[in-house]
Structure formats: C-alpha cells, structure tokens
N, C-alpha and C positions, 0 to 999 in steps of 0.2 A: 128558837134560834139562840145560838151561843152568845153570851154576854160580849165576848171580844168582837164579834162581827157586828152586833147591835151597836156597841159603843163607838166603833170606828165609823159606822154609817151616820149615827147621830152627830158625831164629832165633825164630819164633813158638812153636815147641815148647819151646825152651830158656827163653824168657821165661816161659812158663806154669809151668815148673818152678822159676823163681827163680834160674836159673844166670846168673852174670855173668862168670865167668872159666872158660876151658876150652881144650882142644886139640882141633882138628878135623882129620881126615886123610881123604884119598880112600881108599875101600875098594871096589874093583870099580866097580859102577854106583851106589854109595851113598857114605855117609860114616860115620865112627866118631867119636864125641865122648867125651872123657874129662874128668872134673872132679876137683878135689881133694877135694870134699866129697861124701858119699853123697847119692844122690837119692831122693826120695819118689815112687814110681810113682803114688800116688793123686792127685798134683797134675797129672799130665800131661794137658794140653789139655782138662781137664774143663770149664773155662769156655768153651771154644771149640765144644763139641759139645752137641747136644740130648741130653736124657736118654735117649731111645730109642737113639740112636747110641752113646752112651757105654756103656750097659749091654748092648749086643748081644754075642752069643757071638763073632762075627767080630772085634769090637774087642778082646775079651779075648785072642784069639790074636795079634792085631797087637801088643798091649802086651807079651805074653810074648816075642815075637821081638825087640822093641826093647831091652829090658833084658838085657844079657849077664851071665853069672855073674861076670865079672871087674870088674863095676861100670860098664863102658862102655855107651854107647848106640849101637846099630847101626841107622842109618837106611838101609834098602835102597830101591831105586828105587820099588818098589810102595808102600811105606809113605809115602815122600815125596809121591808122586802123590796118595795118599789124603788125607794131611794138607793138601795144597795145595787139593784140592777142598773140604774142610771149611772151610779158611780163606777161600776165595773166597765161600762162602755167608755167612760171618760178615761179611766186609768189604763185600760188595755193597750192603747197605742203607744203610751209612753212608759210601759213597764220595763224595768231593769232591776237587777238586784239592789241597786243603790238609788233607785228613783224615789223621790220624796225624801223628806227629812225625818229624823227621829225626834225633832223638836216640835213638829206640828201637832195640833190638837187631835186630829183623828188617830194618829199613831200612838200618842200618849194615852188616849182613851182606850184604844185597843189593848194596851198593856194592862191597864186597870181591869178591863173586862176579862182578860186572860187570867189574871190573879183571882178574880171572883169565880171564874169557871173552875180553876184548880181547887178552890176550897169548897165548891158546890154551894155558894151563897144562894139563899132563897129570897128573902126580903133584903133590900138594901137602900141606903141613902148616901149619896156622895155630894160633898160640898167642895166644889172646885174653885180654888183661889189662884192668885198669881204666883205665890211661892210654895203653897202646899195643898194637898188634897186630904180631906177628912173622909174616911170610910167608916160606915156603920152598917154592919150586915149580920144576918142571922144564918146559922148553920143548920143542916138537916136535923140535928139533935135538939134544936131549940136554943142553943147558947148564942149569945150576942157578942160580937167582936167589934172593937173600935180600933182603928189604925189611923195614923197620920203619916202620909207619904210626902217627902220633900220632892219638889219638882226636879231638882238636879239628880236625885237618886232614880227617879222615874225615867229620866232621859237615859241614864246608864242601863237600866233594865231593858228599856225599849231597844237600845242599840244591841245589847247582847242577844235578845230574842230575834232581831232581824238577822244577825249573823248566823244563828242556829237555823233559821228558815232557809237562808241562802245556801248553807252547807248541805242541806237535805236535797236540794234540787239538782 
C-alpha cells in the first residue's frame, strides 16, 4: 500500500483518538505509532463506523491487535485496509473537490506520505509535533535523509496537491 494512502488512513484513526503529537515508524507492512499521552481505546474510530460494525466481534479482535501492551498502536496492513474501506464509506457521501480541509491531520499526513512515495523511502521514522515534522528515512541506495518540515509549509504543499488532483478530474 502506498505511504500516502496508509498515512491518510492512520491520520483519520489518530484524529478520532484526539492525537496531535506522535512518532510513527515503519514496521513490516504496517506502521507503529507512539504517543506521549495514554490513549483511550473507546474513542477509536467510533464516530467513523456504524453501530453494527463497531460492536461486531471481528472489530473487537481488530481493536485488541491495534493496542499493544507497551502503549503503542500497531497498524498492520490488514487493519489499515479495513480502516480505509470504512473511511471511504464515510467520505463518499460528502465528497466534493473542496470537502475536508487542508489543515486536518489525515490530509497533512497524506502529503508527507506522498513525499515519501516520491523519494521511494524504505525505512522511516516521523516525529509529528504541533509546529514541525521531523522525517528520517532511508533511500533504496541505503543513504539516510533527515528533513524538518514546517507545518505551515506542509499546509501549502497539501493545498497545492489538492488543486492538482481537482484539475485532473
């Protein structure tokens, strides 16, 4: 799965938990997220899911796998795909070229993911703060890159990429 899609999906989940600052790392085919504050599993995506989906036994098993004993969140590829499907159902009825903002966490994370897709990053670690984002990633040739992105600049990049997507449709 592309980093842009994965990051947007994880961003929707983190937003539903009220997470604003975190560290995200590649972990196999998924990602691991660590926060400084304890998380409340009862908040996770409840607003994004119908009551029947939220209360299903399969969803309870998914939730149990997400929250690790050490407090981290482990988003594996299957859980990300499932969350993406739920998010698409939620987004589809309200879709428009200008729906959603460029300042919300999922869209900003999508922009960072798109950047990592463009440079073909393999291993990465992202420290997301209120004012800036620290990226540390490895390229296919083994070289390591470190970047600091200002949140204001990321808003601008996100807005530009949304306009490009709108123009293509």
